[in-house]
C-alpha positions, 0 to 999 in steps of 0.5 A: 012030629007023628006025621013023619015017617021017621019020627017013631025011628027017631024017638027010639033011637034018641031013647036009646041015646039017653039010655047008653048015656045014663049007663056011661054015666053010673059007671064013669060016676062009680070009677070016678066018684063025683065031679068036687070030689074028683077036683079036690083029689087033684088040688091035693095033688098038685099042692102036695107033688113038688114042682120041678123048677125048669130054667128059662132061655133067660135065665141059663147062661149061654154055653155057645154057638145056636148053630154049628160052623161050617 
């Protein structure tokens, strides 16, 4: 790999990308905590919030024609 003309540039670019990803990971981890805590919060939220039950087409009575007549 060291014999290639762009090997040094590629290694530097990969190093910079790894550092940027690590910085973003630290930022996101600070904001949202770890994935397990976030999943527990989401599951608790879903059990706490009452879902709305909308009727399906099979449950609703027919209220008229589907298309207006000319």
